[in-house]
C-alpha positions in Angstrom: 119.2 88.8 127.2 122.8 87.7 126.5 125.2 89.6 128.9 128.9 89.1 128.8 131.4 90.7 131.2 134.8 91.3 129.5 137.5 91.7 132.2 140.9 92.8 130.9 143.3 95.6 132.0 143.9 96.6 128.4 141.2 99.0 127.1 142.1 98.1 123.5 141.6 94.3 124.2 138.2 95.1 125.9 137.1 97.1 122.9 138.3 94.3 120.5 136.5 91.6 122.4 133.5 93.8 122.9 133.1 94.3 119.1 133.2 90.6 118.6 130.5 90.0 121.1 128.3 92.8 119.9 128.5 91.4 116.4 127.2 88.1 117.9 124.3 89.9 119.6 125.6 90.2 123.2 125.3 93.1 125.5 128.8 93.8 126.6 130.0 95.1 130.0 133.6 95.8 130.7 135.9 95.9 133.7 139.6 96.6 134.0 140.5 94.3 136.9 139.1 91.4 138.9 138.1 93.5 141.9 136.0 95.9 140.0 134.5 93.0 138.0 133.6 91.2 141.2 131.7 94.3 142.4 130.1 94.6 139.0 128.7 91.0 138.7 126.0 91.7 141.2 124.7 94.7 139.3 123.2 92.4 136.5 120.7 89.7 137.2 121.8 87.2 134.6 125.1 86.6 132.9 125.8 84.5 129.8 129.5 84.5 130.2 132.5 85.9 132.1 135.6 86.5 129.9 138.7 87.1 132.0 142.3 87.9 131.4 144.9 86.3 133.7 147.4 89.1 134.3 145.7 92.2 135.7 146.5 94.7 138.6 144.5 94.8 141.8 143.0 91.3 141.4 144.2 89.0 138.7 142.0 86.7 136.6 142.7 83.6 138.7 141.7 85.4 141.9 138.5 86.6 140.2 137.6 83.1 139.1 138.1 81.7 142.6 136.0 84.5 144.2 133.2 84.5 141.7 132.8 80.8 142.0 132.2 81.2 145.7 129.0 83.3 144.9 126.3 80.7 144.6 124.3 82.7 142.1 127.2 83.0 139.7 128.9 79.7 140.4 127.6 78.1 137.2 128.0 81.0 134.8 130.3 79.9 132.0 133.8 81.4 132.4 136.5 81.7 129.8 140.1 82.6 130.5 141.6 84.6 127.7 145.3 85.3 128.2 148.8 85.2 126.8 149.7 82.5 129.4 150.3 79.4 127.4 152.0 77.0 129.8 150.0 73.8 130.2 150.4 74.1 134.0 148.7 77.5 133.9 145.8 76.1 131.8 145.3 73.3 134.3 145.4 75.8 137.3 142.7 78.0 135.6 140.5 75.0 134.8 140.8 73.6 138.3 140.0 77.0 139.8 136.7 77.1 137.8 137.4 78.3 134.3 135.3 76.4 131.7 137.4 77.2 128.7 140.8 78.8 127.9 141.9 80.8 124.8 145.4 82.1 124.2 145.7 85.6 122.7 145.8 86.5 120.0 143.0 84.6 118.3 140.5 85.0 115.5 136.7 85.4 115.9 136.1 81.8 114.7 138.1 80.5 117.7 135.8 82.4 120.0 132.7 81.1 118.2 133.9 77.6 118.5 134.5 78.0 122.2 131.0 79.4 122.6 129.6 76.4 120.9 131.5 74.1 123.2 130.1 75.9 126.2 126.6 75.7 124.7 126.2 79.4 124.5 123.8 80.5 121.8 124.2 83.7 119.9 
């Protein structure tokens, strides 16, 4: 099963991304902040991808990445940062923290598909 966790504080963004992933055959789970997402990751046995926004309340995306990478079981799950943060220094920080890919909002579905191919995620 292909499970993706979409973590974003905007419900409209979660729905938009969720539709894209459902169209690609994924089962989509949603969370509105990194803390809730961190609690949620243990509820599913296998994840195909974590999709995380940078700027969120309670626990931001960067903190989520650092924390989820400490959990051995999920340390190698592909993780994509999706955000409006476009400074090269921020991209480097996210990648160094454990993100595998980085997409700047807004973007088209074909950009997401290209990133999935880069990560070797089949759909």
